[in-house]
N, C-alpha and C positions, 0 to 999 in steps of 0.2 A: 596459300590463305584455307582457313578451313571453313565450310562451306555445310550449311545447315539444309538439310532438305524441307523443302514445303511442310514436309506431315510433320516434321520435329518442330519446327518453329511454331507451327500451328499447335504444336501440343506443349509448347513452352507457353504461348500463349495463354492458352485454355487454364493449365495450371496458376501462373500469375493472375489470372482474374478470378478465377477458385480461390485463391488465398487471400488476396486483399478483401473476396467480398465475405470470410468468416464473419457469423456473429461478433458483438465484443463478447470479451470472454473476461475473467477475475481482474484483467487490465483497469477496469472500469472501478475496482472498488481499491482503496489505498488506506493506509494507517499514515497521518498528519501529524509530527511531534514537533509539537510548537515548543520551541527554547528559545533561550537567550545567554550571550556572552555573561559568561561567570554562576551562571545555574549551578549549585553544584548537585544538585538531582539529576540535572539531565547529564551530566559527568558521571553519576553513579549509576545512572541506567547507560550511557555507553558503554563504560567497564564488565558491568554485568550481563548487559544483555545486547547490547548494540553491534558488535563485532559479530555475533550468530545469528542476529533475527533473520535477516535474508536466507538462511541455510533452514530455518524451520519451517513447518505445515504452516505454521500462521503466516509468516512471512512470504510464503510463497502466494499466499491466500491474498492477503493483504498488504503490498510493498509498503515500504515506510518512503515517507517523506517529508524532510527536514522543513522548517521553517520558521524564520525568524518572528517573534512574537508582535515585533512594531512593523514589519515590513506587509507590503499589499498583496493580498491572496492574489493566485492566481485566476486569471478570467476563466468563468465556468466553475468556482469553487464559491462556496457559501457555506458557512459554519449558522447553527443556530443562534448563536450568540457568543460576542468578543471572548475570545480568550483572555485570563486575567491572570493565569498561575503559570509557570513552567517546571517539568513539564507537561504538558499536556497533551493528553494523546486522543485523535480525533478520527474515527471510521468514518470514511466518505463510500456512497456509490453514485455514480455518475456525478461526481464534483460536490453531493449535497451531504449534509453529516446524517448518521447514525446514531452514533453514539460518542461518547466519550467517556476519559479517565482521565481525571482532575489530581495533577501528581505525580509521583512515582510510591507507590507502595510497595516497592522489595521484588526482588525478581520474582520469588513465588505466586504472591498474590499476582503480578501483574501480569503471569500467565495464564493463570486462574481469570482474571477479570477480562483480559482480550478474548479467549477462549469463549467465556458467557457471552461476551457483545458477538462474535461470527456464529455461533450458534443461532442467537435469537433475533439475529439481519440473515439468517438461512443462507451462510457463505461458508461453500464445501471448504474444511480443511481435514487432513486425518494427521493425526497425530502415533508417530512410532510409539507401541510398548516399551 
């Protein structure tokens, strides 16, 4: 049987405690996509942006969470007002709405508007040239 020395066990314990005590990172920031079945604009977003979103600087800064228009919000999440249109993209920090995009304005406008939202909220992200 593999036995760890007391020093190694203590080192692993300290490392585990240090990692779990790290301050919250960008995971406190999220982009909620409010959608509903049959939404053609949601499907268009999926086709133009959806597959690559998580690979972008914006997607890493504000991970996407899909939320059905009629479903209850997760505990601890609140929006400034109830979404009426799909898709609606709501940027949150610590579960609280910061800003939103109502509707899907097309790929080019979406990225520009999302970039402005992130910059105004002081959420760091780097776009590759």
